[in-house]
Every structure is written in structure tokens, then in C-alpha cells.
Phi, psi and omega in degrees: 000313181311315188295346182268356187262159172284166184302310182305310185291331170304311178302312181296330181277353177091012180267146176236138178301150182294138178277128180244134174067035182287115182285122183097358173104177186270341181288157172304146187295317181242123179276168174082002176267157173304149180289341186271159185287147181295151176229143176173211187221145178235143186281340195294308188298327178263326188248336177054225181284001180272007184295138178223168174302319179295318181294320182290322173300319182290325179288324173300316182294321183288327178305317182287306185293336178283341184090003179289325177298319181293335178277356175123347179278103187242332183282130175244109189255112174274113182282197182306155170090012177277336191275152168293151185295344183226160178277165179286185184293338182263007177086005185271148172297151178215149180290150175299125190287341179273312186272342176231063188297336184272349181090166185283327177299321179291321178298316182296321175298319178299317181293315185293322181296339182258009176078025178251174181240151191247126181245154182216168187237143163209175178247149185273000171251209180279342182231153168286176181294318176299324175292318178296326182276354178078019180252004178216137188285159173092186181211081188237033173292166186266001175300126186080354182240021191304310184297312181294322179284327177295319180296318179297317178301313177302316176296335176278353181087023178295138180241358186204130178241117171267131195224101185266150179288307173057060180195146182276348180273112182247030181304135185299307188298320177293322177295316179303311181300318183286315184292323182292318182303320176287323180298315187290324173299320176294319181298319185295337179290340183062019172257130179290088186257121171297133186240104182250123186247150173232102182278005199261346193300139179070020184242134179252169182072212175293120182279151185301328176296337179268323187294326183234149179269110182269014191300336178270352185254331184222154176293319180215142185229129174295129179243011180222177163279184185293145175277155172228151183286076179216154175292313172210164181225146180265009191286359182082181189286341183267352181262190177294150186234138175280181183305306182297321178295326176293313178304315187289327179290319181272339182310314183285356186250005190292340179296348179281342178296135174203171184304127178079013181210115190223150171287145172247101176278017175088179189286160172286142175250018178302132180079017181230153179066214180244035180289137170290169177295324177302313183295327182285324173300320180297317181298311177305314182300310185283330173293329175292317181295329177275002188048047182269159169303137177253094179242104183276156179235012183278175175279115183288339185276342183241005189292152180277168176299324179300316181295314179303315181292326175297311185292331183267000183310117191290328177294310182300314179300312180303321173299308178303318184270018189295141189289346179286329178051053173237119183288155179281182184200157178301152178254123178055037177058029175263114182295346180271348184233121180229158173227151178218131174279137178225158176054205183288317181220017189276167180213141169240140177235135176243136175238117183246130176268103183274352180283165182265022176214151180298145184214161172258124183251145181225152178224127176291143182292325179299333181291336184241022170079027184247021177303130174097350180282132183292322184220122180233127176234142176244130180251124185287127180300332188267328179246343181083000182288142178258142170231134184250140186290146179226131179055037174086004183227146164262113182238136194218127175289133182226128181287174185300124179057024181258166176229134169255129184240113192253122169278120183278136184224000000 
């Protein structure tokens, strides 16, 4: 029966398109992890190579005091530039002694004591990305050191590894070999460590994370180039991408999502740059529709109440974290209208206004498998306002670059 349905109706009916060419097999890459996408904070977008132990502890404390930890944001990920430029005499990675004087095990303990989880960064080749780019000294990537580094991370209490390719050589077999080696090393530690890979560094055109389904190799896979806090960018597929560019790149791939295996459309840029509140709601809404990891990159110590409320919106977070773990998809190939199945028989519809003027957007009930329902009401996740279908359609006014995300009741 599933093969006769449209993609939107397949999602609502609980059918998922067949996974083809899944690198690493059908099982989740790392066992023992939650079935739902990770949530947390990453140091890179705000602090880059200026990250320090003090910064991370302050951000962790703000994660707790702001209520974001209790909303589900638990992973604190220390991105590139944490490591000393050289390994120790035993070949082990070591923290930069000036910026992380207490060491990484101590930092991990600090996070765990606060009910948080510890994330760290490494590169899949001989250098991390900043070392590959020549802006940070040394060559301390994990290529060729996978078993030793995985053991080190586990001993430090690491719960999440962000692992970048960092090479202009994007040979698929080399990537499979490198990413699989670290996956297997993480498995051997028997510690449930989220494994987040980015196969795309130094690659133009269609990126490897999008060309291949890495779901059996990693917990989450970057399928775009880096995001920037903008609505859209003209830079092309190899440059920084705005919110709309990311949605369009990730949208055709959402059938790959399943429990323990997620697309990574890059970090949330909520509270950053000059994004409007509407544009930020759109990012939160569409990441939730994609069942994507919610990893924010803003400065948590200075964020506004508006930013805090957007990130903590209970309905948006609940949709993202829904236990069904089925990502949404476009309805009738319309990038402004998506549907996602939730719960046992639930449905969420999102309507995004990409125009530069307010509009009323509509979705025919038949397009989302609701033909014959006598009464259909959608409740907006952001306002709580209810909209009732008329004449077989749900029609909703949507502001400029905003998204209305409707739970169907």
C-alpha cells in the first residue's frame, strides 16, 4: 500500500521510503543513545578559536540558569582549538595548558555535576579544520590515532564527538574508511558517545554528506555547508548558507532520518546576527519538522528573553523530540508547506512565507491524508491560536519570512 501513496501521505501513514546505499548498515551507528535528536550548545559560532575553559563553564552555567538544560539542551560541545598543538609523550591528545588549565577530564566532570553532557571536537585526518586552514598550530587530528583518541575521550567522560573531514581530498572510499575507523573505535569504548560527522570540508558542489546516506556510520551527518545567520545567501553551494538555503538542501533527504540517525543541517543561529524574530521562528520550526539536532551557538550569557523563549518553546521542542522520530517532508513539492507525523496518529503541518510581504497560505486536507475528516483544527505552536479548516483547506495568515507550525487536532 505504501508504494501507492504520495510522500506526504506516506509520512502520515507511518510508511518510510526505502533506504538505499546506507553507508555502514541499517543499525544505528552507536548503540545505547536516545532515539531522539541531540540538543545542546556548541562553542564555534560565537567563540571560534577563542574558546577557553572559563568560557565553557560560563556557558554551561547559563544553560542551567536559563532553563535550557531542563528544556532538553544538555550537550555542551567544545569545538575546534581546544587541544595543545602537540600530543604528549605517549601520543595522547592534551588540552591547551593556557586556555584549559584544568584539563578536559576536569571540564567533563564540571559539566556532569550540573546535569549536562560533554562534547568535544576532532578531525578525521592528520589535522583539525583550523590546522588544515593554517589558522591554528599543530597537527592533532585523529586520523591514524582513532583507537587511542576514542579511549582518551571515553576516559575524559566525553558524551559527544564532533568529527570533521578537514581535507580537500574527498575520495569516498577514504572517507568511509576514516569515519568507520572512528565509529568502530567509539563502539569499542562501550560508552554511548554521539558521533557527529561532517564529510564536507573543502568540498564544492554537491557535498558528500548529501550524496551518501551515512546513517549507519554516524549518529548525525552534516548534509550542507556551514550556516550563517542570514535568511538566504547568494554564495552558491560551496559557500556559507542561509536558513532557506539549508532547508532546500536538506529537504529532499529527510527520508534518511530514523531513530538514532539524523540529518545535521548545522547549528541553530537563533539569537545571532540580524535575523528577525520571524526568521528565527522559521529556523526552529523547520529544524523541528526535520527532526534535526537542536544545537545552538549563541552566547547564552547575554541572550535576550526573546531568544530564550524561542529556544525553550515547549511545543517546538516536543515536535523535534517526538518519539516517533519520523522527519517531515514537503507537501506536493511545495517548499513552503511541510507535514510531519508525530505520536501514534498525530500530524504537524508547517507553512512558511518566503515572500517579502504577508500572505495567506493554504494546504488542501487531501494532500496530507485528511480527506473525509469532518472537522480539522490546527493549533499554532508559537501563538496557541487555532485555525479550523474550511471547504477542505486549512488557510492561515503568515507574516514575512515567518512559519506557522500547526498541530492538527
